[in-house]
N, C-alpha and C positions, 0 to 999 in steps of 0.2 A: 526618540525612536517611535515610529508609528506602530500602533497595536495591530497585531495580526488576528484576523477573525477566521473562523472556520465553521462549517456545518457538514456533519457526516450525513450525506444525502441517502446513502444506502450502504448497509453493512453486508459485504459480500462473503466474508469468511475469515476464520482464524487460521493462520499458517502454522503458528507454534506458540508456546507459552513458556516463560521462564520461571525459575523458582520463586521469584518475588510476585508472581501473578500478572506481570505485564504480558501482553499478547502482541505478536506480530500479525497484522491484519491486512487484508485487501479490502478496501472500501472505495466508494465514490465520494469524494470530498470536494466541497466548494470552498476555495480560499479567497477571503476578502470579497465575497459576493460575486466572484467570477463563475464561469461555467464549471461544473464538476468535472474532475479528472479521476482516473484510477490512481489510487494512492496506496503505497506499501510502506508501513512504518510501525514502530512499537507504540503501544498505548497503555496507560495505566488502567487498572480495572474499571474506574468510573469515567474514563475518557477525558479527564480534566487535564492530564499531562501527556506529552508525547515525546518520542525520540526523533532523531533525524530520519528522514525517509526520502522516497522518490515519488513524484507524481508523473503520470503518463497520460498523454492524449489517447483517444480511441485508436488512432492510427499507430501510435507507438506500442500500445498494448497488443494490437493485432500482430505487429512485427515481432514482439517479444514471444508471443505464443507460437508464431511460425518458426522462429529460430530455435525455440526449445523443442518443438516437434521434429525438426530436421536434424537434430544433433546425431552424431554417430555413436555407436556402442562404446568406442574408446573414450568418448567425452563424458561417459557416465561415471558416477562414484562407485558403482557396484562392481 
């Protein structure tokens, strides 16, 4: 199996943290030397290990923000 390489190009922010110190983060990540994408996933405290996540292009991220902003009150958890 081929080795997967990554580079966190820019840390954009922590979304949450669990009891073991892992953080769910939004970052710009380059996978296998490709163009960086927006990436949401869990990371160990030293960023040496990661959980499953999702990577989004600029266009997909813009659409996600648009959809979130357009949600109705009844779609909220509050």
